N, C-alpha and C positions, 0 to 999 in steps of 0.2 A: 720227593720227585719234583722237579721245575716245573712251574706252571706258566702259560699263557695266557692272554686274554684274546678272545675272540678276533679282535682287530689284528693282532701280532701274529696270530697262528694264520692267518688269512693271509698275509702278506707273505710270509714264511714258504707257502705254498701255491701260491700265485692266483687265490681267489678274491672273491668280492666276499664280506661280511653282511650278514642282513638279521637283524635284532639287535639284540644286547651287545655293544661293541667292547664295554668292559667285562663281560662274563669272564669266568676263569676256568681254564679247562688244565686239567693236570693229566688226564691219561688218554689215550686213543684205545677204545674198545671195539668187540663185537657188536652190530647192531642189536641183537637180541635180548645182549643183557646189558646195556651202554647206562650209566648211571648219571646223574646231574652235575657231577663235575668231569664228565667225561664227554669226548667225541669219535662220533662214529660215521660211517659212509656209507650211502647207499646208489647203487648204480644202476636200478632195475625195479622198475614198478611190482616186480613179483616179490621184492624183498619189504615191502611198505608194510603190509599186515603183520608181521613179525616184528617188527622195529619197536622197540624196548619203550614203554611210555614216559621212563623216566630220564629218556636221552637228553644230556645237555645240550647239545648241538649238532648238527647233521649237516656232512659233505656229501652235497647232491648237486644236481641241474637245477634251472630255473623252472622246469616244466615238471618237475618231479617234487619238487619242494612245494607245490601248490595242491599236493594231493598228500602231504606229512602232516600230521597232528602234532608242530614242534613250532615252537617262536622263534630258535635261534639257529641259522643257517652259515654255511660258507659255499656261496655258488660259485661252481665251475663247468666247465665243458666237459672235463672227464674225472669222473668221480674216482676211477679205480687207479687214475695216474696220480690226481692229489691225495689218495690216500697212501699210495706208497712214498710220497713226500713228506706226509704227515709221519709216517713211520720212521724217517729216518731223523725228524724232527725231534722223537720221542726217543729215540734208541739210544742215545746221548744219557740221560737220565737212567732209562733202564740197566745201562751197563754200568752206571756210577753205583748204581743201588747195589745192583749184585754183588760189586765188588767190597762192599760194609759188612756184608753179613758173612760170619765165618761158617763152614761145612761142620756138620754135625754125624758124626759116626757112630754106630750101636757099637755093640760087643760082638767080639769074635768076627771082627771084619777082616779078610786077607787081601791085599793088595799087590799084584804080581809088578814086575820090575818095567820102569818107564810107562807106566798108567799115569794118567794126570786127571785130579779132577779137581774143577775148579771152585771158587766160591760158593758162598748161596746152594748148596747141596745136603740134601739130609740120605744117609745110607744107614739101615736098618742093621738089624742082629743076624748075626749068622751069614754075612754075604761073603761070597767070595767073586774076586773081580780080578780076572788072567792078567798075563803081558799085554804092553802097548792099546789100552783101552784108552779112551778119551770121554771124558764126563762132564759136558760143558754147563755153566751155571744156570741155576732154576731146574735142577732136576733131584727129585726126589724117589729112592728106591727101598720098597719094602723088604721085610724080612727072608731071610733064606733064598734067598736069589743068586743066580751064578749068572756073570757076564763073562762070557768066550773072548780071546784074543783080537786085537783088532777091529773091536766094533767101535763104533762113536753113538754115541747117546746125548741131543741135544744141538747137535748141529743145525744151520741154517737150511729152513725148508726152500724148495724150490719155486720162488717167487718173485717174476719180473712184471712189471706194467709195459707195454709197448708205448714208444712214444712217437713212432714214424722215423725216430732217426735212430733208433735202437732200443734197449733196455734200460730200464730204470728200476732198481734192487728194491724190492720189499723188504726192508728189515723186520727180523720176526722178533717179536716182544712179549712172547711165553712161556712156555716149559713143558717138560715132561715129566707126568708119574706114572710110578712101575708100582705095581701093587707087588703082596708078597708070593712068596713058592715062585716065580717067574725066571726063567731060563732062556737067554739070549745067545746064539750061535757067533760063529767067529765071521768079523767082517762084516756084520748087519751093521746098518747104520737107521737110526730112531731120530727123525728132525723134531726139534720142539714146534711148540704151534706158534703160530702167526699173531695169534690175539687169543690166549688162552692156552691149554696145554693139549701135549699128543697123550693121550691115557692108555695103558696096559693094564689091565685088571689082573686080580688074582689068577697065579695057578696057569697063566699062558704059557706055551712052549713056543720060540721063535727057531728055526733053523739058520744056518749059516746062508750070507750072503742073502738078505732080505734086506729090503729097505721099507721100511714104515713111513709115510711123508706126515707132514704137520697137522695138527689138529686128527690125527685118525685117532678112534676109539675102538680098542680089542675087547670082547667080553672075556668074562671069565672061563679059562679051561679052556679056549679055542689054542689050537694047535697048526704052525704055518710053515711049511716046507721049504727047501731051498731055491733061492731064486726068483721068487715071488715077489711080488710088491704093489703097495698100495697107492694109487694117487692120493690129494690133500681132503680132508674132511670125510673120508670113509669112515662107517660105524659098522662092526663087525660084531655079530652076536656073541653070546654064550654057546660052549660046547660045539664050536664049529672046526673043521677041518679043511684047508687051506691047501692042495697037493703043490707039487713042484712048479715052477713057472707058472705061477697063475697073474694075470695083471687086473687089479681093480681099479675101474677110473673114478676120478673124484668127486665127493657131493653123491655118495649112494649108500643104501642101508643094506646088511644082509642080516637075515634073520637069523634068531637060535636055531642050532641042531641042524645047520647045512655044512654038507661036503661038496667043495668045490674040486672037481678031478685037476689031473696035470695041464699044465699048456692051456688053460681054459682062459679068456678074454672076459671079463664079467663087464658088460657094458649097464646094464639096469639093475635098479635096487633087486632085490631076492627075498619075498616079504613070507616066503613058507618054509618051512622046514622040509629039508628032501637032499637028493644027488644031484648037480648038474655037472655037465660038461661041454664042451664047445671046440671039439679038434677035429681040425680038417686036415688031410695027407697033404704035403707041399706040393704045388703045381705052377703053372705059369700064371700070371697074374690073370692075363685074360681069360684063361680057362676059368679060374676060381669066380670070377665075378659070375659067369654063366653057368656054374654052379649053382653058387647062392640063389639067382636068379631061379632056377628049376625047383630049389628047395623051397622056396617063397610060393610058386605056383602050387 
């Protein structure tokens, strides 16, 4: 992987280096796990406490840097936009490294027609991959899995930084890790992680037309019904049942043994096991707002 000095990287993303200008940086990582050879970003004060103490350098604002226990920074006005620009810089090496690694296939793997499996993947034993499946690089699939037709695993996550003049694409530099005995239905999309992996643990069953966003983690033996979807960085526990057309907003957690009924919008973490729902009959929007107000009272 190509490395950059702190000064070089700052110039590439439009920031100001602070600290050791010749510090070598070889990776862009999540702030929680960032190591001494890597850089991460902090866009808000609430992320400072979870920042890795080993972080090589941090992309952040001048004000936030004053509260961060680090010595090397790239100072910017908008850390999220700067992170997006940094992801583009490191994406070149990411794709080059993937191309160098041959995919490994286990025993008794069955692959359908017009299916594409890219380099740097691991496919376990007794895996059946049906027709017209696309598997991007940096994907691992465990033993005894079934992937149905038209499914895409490892596609780009939906990540863009606003610029005031459009959107700057965030390159996703992670992968997808799928456990054993997983079945994924037709036409489902599982995005790779932005930094780190999207993870589907052993025994998970996913229906047709489901969207699993970047860096989502789905616990063992959880089942997700058709046309449901998660936003990014959702953590779903073990033995959960997610019914059809459920929407889950990003960066929340769902405990083990939770059932979410059909068409429910999950807007907050569910910390206790149980059955949850939130379905309202359709009506004019102004009437919906009145109905909600009455319920709150």
